[in-house]
C-alpha positions as CSV (number, residue, x, y, z in Angstrom):
1,M,47.3,-24.6,-48.8
2,K,44.2,-23.0,-47.5
3,Q,41.4,-25.5,-47.1
4,D,37.7,-24.7,-47.6
5,Y,35.8,-25.5,-44.4
6,K,32.9,-26.8,-46.5
7,T,35.1,-29.6,-47.7
8,A,36.9,-30.1,-44.4
9,V,33.8,-30.4,-42.2
10,P,31.5,-33.4,-42.7
11,Q,28.3,-32.5,-44.4
12,A,26.2,-33.8,-41.5
13,E,27.9,-31.3,-39.2
14,L,27.3,-28.5,-41.7
15,D,23.6,-29.5,-41.9
16,A,23.3,-29.6,-38.1
17,S,24.9,-26.2,-37.8
18,A,22.5,-24.7,-40.4
19,D,19.5,-26.3,-38.6
20,E,20.7,-24.9,-35.3
21,R,21.0,-21.4,-36.8
22,Q,17.5,-21.6,-38.2
23,R,16.2,-22.8,-34.8
24,L,17.7,-19.8,-33.0
25,L,16.3,-17.4,-35.6
26,A,12.9,-18.9,-35.1
27,K,13.2,-18.7,-31.3
28,W,14.6,-15.1,-31.1
29,G,13.8,-13.6,-34.4
30,F,17.3,-12.3,-34.8
31,E,21.0,-13.4,-34.8
32,A,23.0,-13.0,-31.6
33,T,25.4,-10.3,-32.8
34,S,26.6,-7.3,-30.9
35,M,25.5,-4.7,-33.5
36,W,21.8,-4.4,-34.3
37,Y,20.2,-2.7,-37.3
38,L,16.6,-2.3,-36.3
39,T,15.3,-2.0,-39.9
40,K,16.3,-5.5,-40.9
41,I,13.8,-7.5,-38.8
42,H,10.9,-5.4,-37.6
43,D,7.7,-6.8,-36.1
44,K,5.3,-3.9,-36.7
45,S,2.8,-5.4,-34.2
46,L,5.1,-4.3,-31.5
47,D,4.6,-0.7,-32.5
48,V,0.9,-1.1,-32.1
49,L,1.3,-3.0,-28.9
50,V,3.1,-0.1,-27.1
51,G,1.5,2.8,-29.0
52,D,1.5,5.7,-26.6
53,T,-0.2,9.1,-26.9
54,L,1.7,10.4,-23.8
55,A,4.9,10.4,-25.9
56,E,3.5,12.2,-28.9
57,G,5.5,15.4,-29.7
58,S,8.3,14.6,-27.3
59,Y,10.3,11.9,-29.2
60,P,11.3,11.4,-32.8
61,E,9.1,9.0,-34.7
62,H,10.8,5.6,-35.4
63,N,13.5,6.5,-32.7
64,F,15.7,8.3,-35.2
65,N,18.3,10.4,-33.4
66,V,20.7,12.6,-35.3
67,R,21.3,15.6,-33.1
68,D,23.7,15.5,-30.2
69,G,21.8,15.5,-27.0
70,A,18.5,14.2,-28.5
71,L,17.2,11.2,-26.6
72,P,15.1,8.5,-28.3
73,Q,12.2,6.6,-26.8
74,S,13.2,3.1,-25.9
75,S,12.4,0.9,-28.9
76,P,9.9,-2.0,-28.5
77,I,12.1,-3.9,-31.0
78,V,15.1,-3.6,-28.7
79,A,13.0,-4.7,-25.7
80,D,11.7,-7.7,-27.6
81,R,15.1,-8.9,-28.6
82,L,16.5,-8.5,-25.1
83,I,13.5,-10.1,-23.4
84,R,13.4,-13.1,-25.7
85,F,17.2,-13.6,-25.5
86,F,17.8,-13.2,-21.7
87,S,14.6,-14.7,-20.3
88,E,12.2,-17.6,-20.9
89,P,8.4,-17.8,-21.1
90,G,7.0,-17.8,-17.5
91,D,9.9,-15.7,-16.1
92,V,9.4,-12.5,-14.2
93,V,10.6,-9.4,-16.2
94,A,11.0,-6.2,-14.2
95,N,11.7,-2.5,-14.8
96,P,12.6,-0.1,-11.9
97,F,11.8,2.9,-14.2
98,A,8.5,1.7,-15.5
99,E,8.3,4.7,-17.9
100,R,5.3,4.2,-20.1
101,I,5.7,0.4,-19.8
102,P,6.9,-0.5,-23.4
103,H,9.3,-3.1,-22.0
104,L,6.6,-4.6,-19.7
105,L,4.0,-4.8,-22.4
106,V,6.4,-6.6,-24.7
107,A,7.3,-9.0,-21.8
108,N,3.6,-9.8,-21.3
109,Y,3.2,-10.2,-25.1
110,R,6.0,-12.8,-25.0
111,G,4.5,-14.8,-22.1
112,R,6.4,-13.3,-19.2
113,H,5.1,-11.9,-15.8
114,A,5.8,-8.2,-15.5
115,F,6.7,-5.9,-12.6
116,G,7.3,-2.2,-12.8
117,Q,7.9,0.6,-10.3
118,D,8.2,4.4,-10.9
119,L,8.2,7.5,-8.8
120,C,6.5,9.5,-11.5
121,E,2.8,9.6,-10.6
122,K,1.9,10.8,-14.1
123,F,3.5,7.8,-15.7
124,I,2.1,5.2,-13.2
125,T,-1.4,6.6,-13.5
126,H,-1.1,6.5,-17.3
127,D,0.3,2.9,-17.2
128,I,-2.4,1.6,-14.9
129,E,-5.1,3.0,-17.1
130,K,-3.5,1.6,-20.2
131,V,-3.3,-1.9,-18.8
132,S,-6.8,-1.6,-17.3
133,Q,-8.3,-0.7,-20.7
134,R,-6.6,-3.8,-22.3
135,I,-8.0,-6.0,-19.5
136,K,-11.5,-4.6,-19.9
137,S,-11.5,-5.2,-23.6
138,A,-10.6,-8.9,-23.1
139,E,-12.1,-10.0,-19.7
140,F,-15.5,-10.7,-21.2
141,L,-14.1,-13.4,-23.4
142,N,-11.5,-14.7,-20.9
143,P,-12.1,-13.4,-17.4
144,D,-9.7,-15.8,-15.7
145,D,-6.8,-14.6,-17.8
146,N,-7.7,-10.9,-17.8
147,K,-8.8,-9.4,-14.5
148,I,-7.9,-6.6,-12.1
149,I,-6.9,-8.1,-8.7
150,E,-6.0,-5.0,-6.8
151,K,-6.1,-1.3,-7.7
152,I,-5.2,1.4,-5.2
153,D,-3.3,4.7,-5.5
154,T,0.2,3.1,-5.0
155,K,-0.4,-0.4,-6.3
156,F,-1.9,-2.2,-9.2
157,V,-2.1,-6.0,-9.5
158,A,-3.7,-7.8,-12.4
159,K,-3.8,-10.6,-14.9
160,L,-3.2,-9.7,-18.5
161,N,-3.3,-12.5,-21.1
162,G,-2.9,-15.0,-18.3
163,F,0.3,-13.5,-16.8
164,D,0.8,-11.4,-13.7
165,F,1.2,-7.7,-14.3
166,E,2.1,-5.5,-11.3
167,L,2.8,-1.8,-11.2
168,R,3.8,0.3,-8.1
169,L,4.1,4.0,-7.4
170,G,7.3,4.5,-5.4
171,D,11.0,5.3,-5.2
172,S,12.9,2.4,-6.7
173,R,15.8,2.9,-4.3
174,K,13.5,0.9,-2.0
175,I,11.5,-1.9,-3.7
176,E,9.4,-4.0,-1.3
177,L,10.2,-7.4,-2.8
178,P,12.1,-10.4,-1.4
179,D,15.6,-11.2,-2.6
180,N,16.0,-13.3,-5.7
181,T,12.5,-12.6,-7.1
182,W,12.8,-11.7,-10.8
183,N,14.6,-13.4,-13.7
184,F,15.4,-10.4,-15.9
185,C,15.7,-6.7,-15.3
186,I,15.4,-4.3,-18.3
187,N,15.4,-0.5,-18.1
188,S,16.3,2.8,-19.7
189,P,17.4,5.1,-16.8
190,P,16.7,8.8,-16.5
191,Y,19.1,11.3,-18.2
192,F,20.3,13.4,-15.3
193,S,18.9,16.9,-15.6
194,T,18.2,16.9,-19.3
195,I,14.5,15.9,-18.9
196,K,12.0,16.9,-16.3
197,Y,9.9,13.8,-15.6
198,D,7.8,15.0,-12.6
199,D,7.6,17.6,-9.9
200,D,8.5,15.2,-7.1
201,P,11.8,16.5,-5.6
202,N,13.0,12.9,-5.2
203,Q,13.0,12.2,-8.9
204,L,16.5,11.3,-10.2
205,G,15.8,13.1,-13.5
206,T,15.1,16.7,-12.5
207,G,15.1,18.7,-15.7
208,H,17.0,21.5,-13.9
209,N,20.5,22.7,-14.3
210,N,21.3,25.9,-12.4
211,A,25.1,25.8,-12.5
212,A,26.5,28.9,-14.3
213,D,29.3,27.0,-15.9
214,G,27.1,24.2,-17.2
215,K,28.7,21.6,-14.9
216,N,25.9,20.6,-12.6
217,P,27.6,19.7,-9.3
218,S,24.8,17.2,-8.6
219,Y,25.8,14.8,-11.4
220,E,27.7,12.6,-8.9
221,E,24.7,12.7,-6.6
222,F,22.5,11.6,-9.5
223,L,24.8,8.7,-10.2
224,K,24.7,7.8,-6.5
225,G,20.9,7.7,-6.6
226,L,21.0,5.6,-9.7
227,Q,23.5,3.2,-8.1
228,D,21.1,2.8,-5.2
229,V,18.4,1.7,-7.6
230,Y,20.7,-0.8,-9.3
231,K,21.7,-2.1,-5.9
232,E,18.1,-3.0,-5.2
233,C,17.9,-4.6,-8.7
234,L,20.9,-6.7,-7.8
235,R,19.3,-7.8,-4.6
236,I,16.0,-8.8,-6.2
237,T,17.4,-10.4,-9.4
238,K,18.0,-14.2,-9.1
239,P,21.7,-15.4,-9.1
240,G,23.1,-15.9,-12.5
241,K,20.4,-13.8,-14.2
242,Y,20.8,-10.6,-16.2
243,M,20.1,-6.9,-16.3
244,A,20.0,-4.8,-19.5
245,V,20.5,-1.0,-19.2
246,I,19.6,0.9,-22.4
247,L,21.1,4.4,-22.6
248,N,23.1,6.9,-24.6
249,D,25.8,9.4,-23.8
250,F,24.7,13.0,-23.9
251,R,25.7,16.7,-23.8
252,L,24.4,19.3,-21.5
253,N,25.4,23.0,-21.7
254,G,28.5,22.0,-23.8
255,V,29.6,19.3,-21.4
256,F,29.9,15.7,-22.7
257,Y,28.7,13.0,-20.3
258,P,30.0,9.4,-21.1
259,Y,26.9,8.0,-19.5
260,H,27.5,4.4,-20.5
261,M,30.9,4.5,-18.9
262,D,29.6,6.0,-15.6
263,A,26.7,3.5,-15.5
264,T,29.1,0.6,-16.0
265,R,31.3,1.9,-13.1
266,I,28.5,2.4,-10.6
267,C,27.1,-1.1,-11.4
268,Q,30.4,-2.8,-11.1
269,E,31.1,-1.1,-7.7
270,I,28.0,-2.7,-6.2
271,G,28.6,-6.3,-7.5
272,W,27.1,-6.5,-11.0
273,V,29.4,-8.2,-13.5
274,L,29.6,-6.6,-16.9
275,H,28.7,-9.4,-19.2
276,D,28.4,-7.8,-22.6
277,L,27.9,-4.5,-24.6
278,I,25.5,-4.2,-27.5
279,V,25.3,-1.2,-29.9
280,Y,22.3,-0.6,-32.0
281,N,21.9,1.8,-35.0
282,L,19.0,4.1,-34.5
283,S,18.9,5.3,-38.1
284,L,20.4,4.2,-41.4
285,H,19.4,7.5,-43.0
286,P,21.9,10.2,-43.9
287,L,22.0,13.3,-41.8
288,Q,20.0,16.3,-42.9
289,S,22.1,19.1,-44.2
290,I,20.6,21.5,-41.8
291,F,22.4,19.7,-38.9
292,S,25.7,19.2,-40.8
293,S,27.0,22.7,-40.4
294,Q,26.2,22.8,-36.7
295,L,28.0,19.5,-36.2
296,E,31.0,20.7,-38.2
297,R,31.1,24.0,-36.3
298,D,31.0,22.4,-32.8
299,K,33.1,19.4,-33.8
300,H,30.5,16.9,-32.6
301,M,29.8,13.5,-34.1
302,A,26.0,13.0,-34.4
303,K,24.6,10.2,-32.2
304,Q,23.0,7.6,-34.4
305,H,23.3,4.7,-32.0
306,E,22.5,3.7,-28.4
307,T,24.4,1.4,-26.1
308,I,22.9,-1.6,-24.2
309,L,24.9,-2.7,-21.1
310,I,24.4,-6.3,-20.1
311,F,25.1,-7.1,-16.5
312,R,25.0,-10.5,-14.8
313,K,24.4,-11.2,-11.1
314,P,27.1,-13.6,-9.8
315,E,25.9,-17.2,-8.9
């Protein structure tokens, strides 16, 4: 006879379990499941926090992604969940692809120190100005918690809301930090040659694909460069701590690239341990009919999700 757990388990244990679930929901703002639907719990203040004119016109609003090959902007909701789950207040959260610093702004908002590095001068200049404006708007009221400590062409060090905020211009295959420095690494890596981020020839994401057959021979070189970045992240991350890699598979000139599989492989080769895999739904809305015929013709399934790879540095 099947027994109902509610009658088999003492009421005190059931109450304790319910209290613990509520405590975790209060702490993280979400349940620890491997499938995320971003529309269920949405802190709109995060959208305002990372609001960014640099991205206007280049990414779908609300991160909806229904065409194969379209790449969404990394969601502040995702960053918030990852940062709150895999780090603690007062920790150092880092991103080797600083982008437009949505992850680092969320980390600061949640009481973490932030470190970012990027080879794209356009992004770093934009990021420094963005943080500087926030400091200037608050330093009059609280100059100890909001102040610029150092500001040169390649380095920016400041206090924002009482926490360290450092940005550097440079290739993340070489990060000048000691071993075992930061507690959590979060990033969304470049997408090979699908997007041109900058004119610097050392950029991993080039935006160029000159191969006649669409199979760019430099894809393995791109992965090797990405691996070098993650090798530095492994060195600098503290033992037992985590790295989250947010990405999506993509198509380029008719070729499908299983990016999440390749990223997993190159990270495992250098010593990262694959700890978990999270999938989050970018859109609960049905596909527009204008895309349906194209997807049917090409026999492609529309991408409405992204993958988050969670790696752990061995003790």
